[in-house]
C-alpha positions as CSV (number, residue, x, y, z in Angstrom):
1,M,16.9,-23.6,1.5
2,S,16.1,-23.0,5.2
3,E,12.9,-22.4,6.8
4,Q,13.6,-19.0,7.7
5,N,13.9,-18.3,3.7
6,N,11.2,-20.3,2.5
7,K,8.5,-17.4,3.6
8,A,6.9,-15.9,0.6
9,L,5.1,-12.2,1.3
10,V,2.6,-11.8,-1.8
11,L,1.4,-8.2,-3.0
12,F,-1.6,-9.0,-3.6
13,S,-4.1,-6.7,-5.6
14,G,-6.3,-9.8,-6.8
15,G,-5.7,-9.3,-10.1
16,Q,-4.4,-11.4,-12.7
17,D,-0.5,-10.6,-12.5
18,S,-1.2,-10.8,-8.9
19,T,-3.2,-14.1,-8.1
20,T,-0.3,-15.5,-10.7
21,C,2.3,-14.9,-8.3
22,L,0.5,-15.7,-5.7
23,Y,-0.4,-19.4,-7.0
24,W,3.4,-19.4,-8.4
25,A,4.8,-18.1,-4.6
26,K,2.3,-21.8,-2.9
27,K,4.6,-24.0,-5.6
28,Q,7.9,-22.1,-4.4
29,F,7.2,-21.5,-0.6
30,N,6.9,-23.7,2.3
31,T,4.9,-20.4,4.0
32,V,3.0,-17.8,1.8
33,E,0.8,-14.5,3.1
34,A,-0.8,-12.0,1.0
35,L,-1.3,-8.6,1.7
36,G,-3.1,-5.9,0.1
37,F,-3.9,-2.1,0.6
38,R,-7.1,-0.2,0.9
39,Y,-5.6,3.3,0.0
40,G,-9.2,5.3,-0.8
41,Q,-9.5,3.4,-4.3
42,K,-12.7,4.2,-5.7
43,H,-14.0,1.0,-6.7
44,D,-13.0,-2.2,-3.8
45,V,-13.7,-4.9,-6.0
46,E,-10.7,-6.1,-6.4
47,L,-10.0,-6.3,-2.8
48,R,-13.1,-8.2,-2.5
49,Q,-12.2,-10.4,-5.0
50,A,-8.6,-10.7,-3.4
51,E,-10.4,-11.9,0.0
52,I,-12.4,-14.5,-2.1
53,I,-9.3,-15.9,-4.0
54,A,-6.7,-15.6,-0.9
55,A,-9.5,-17.9,1.1
56,Q,-10.1,-20.6,-1.8
57,A,-5.9,-20.4,-2.3
58,Q,-5.5,-21.1,1.9
59,V,-3.2,-18.0,2.5
60,P,-3.9,-16.2,4.7
61,F,-4.7,-12.0,3.7
62,R,-4.4,-9.0,5.8
63,V,-5.6,-5.9,4.5
64,L,-3.0,-2.6,5.5
65,D,-5.6,0.9,5.4
66,I,-3.1,3.9,3.9
67,T,-6.5,5.8,3.0
68,G,-4.7,9.5,2.6
69,M,-1.0,8.4,1.9
70,L,-1.5,8.3,-1.9
71,Q,-2.7,11.1,-3.7
72,G,-3.0,13.2,-7.3
73,S,-4.9,10.6,-9.7
74,A,-9.3,9.6,-11.1
75,L,-8.8,6.6,-9.0
76,T,-8.1,8.6,-5.7
77,E,-10.3,11.5,-4.9
78,H,-13.2,11.0,-6.4
79,D,-14.0,14.9,-7.6
80,K,-11.9,13.7,-10.5
81,A,-12.9,12.2,-14.4
82,M,-11.5,9.1,-14.8
83,A,-11.8,9.7,-18.4
84,A,-9.5,12.7,-18.2
85,P,-5.8,12.1,-18.9
86,H,-3.5,13.3,-15.8
87,E,-3.0,16.3,-14.0
88,L,0.4,15.8,-14.2
89,N,1.0,14.2,-17.6
90,E,-1.5,13.7,-20.5
91,N,0.4,11.1,-21.5
92,L,-1.1,8.7,-18.6
93,P,-4.6,8.0,-17.6
94,A,-6.0,9.9,-14.9
95,S,-6.1,6.7,-12.8
96,F,-2.8,6.4,-12.2
97,V,-1.7,6.9,-8.9
98,P,2.1,8.6,-8.3
99,G,4.7,6.6,-6.6
100,R,1.8,3.6,-5.3
101,N,3.9,0.6,-6.2
102,A,7.2,1.8,-4.2
103,V,4.8,2.6,-1.3
104,F,3.8,-0.5,-1.5
105,L,6.9,-2.3,-1.4
106,T,8.5,0.0,1.4
107,I,5.4,-1.0,3.7
108,A,5.8,-4.8,2.7
109,T,10.1,-4.1,3.6
110,S,9.4,-2.9,6.9
């Protein structure tokens, strides 16, 4: 693999899944960077934890603020109850953020 192709960008929330991906990437690639998103979520404990984990892993971590781009969820709209069903689909939790991962991927690849 060429040096140019031996880089990875990990979309990093600080949760179990993305932490596993971060450490996997460190083993597979010479250069790893982590990217998180502040999108107006009620709790930013995940981003604080992501900063700690990235520092421990010695991986540069950047947070992009995209507050206001994602709406329609109890996770981003502070007047909505987390325990209620989602307004677009009662089978989804109120914390579901429509299109969140697609937006993250689109931004990361640009």
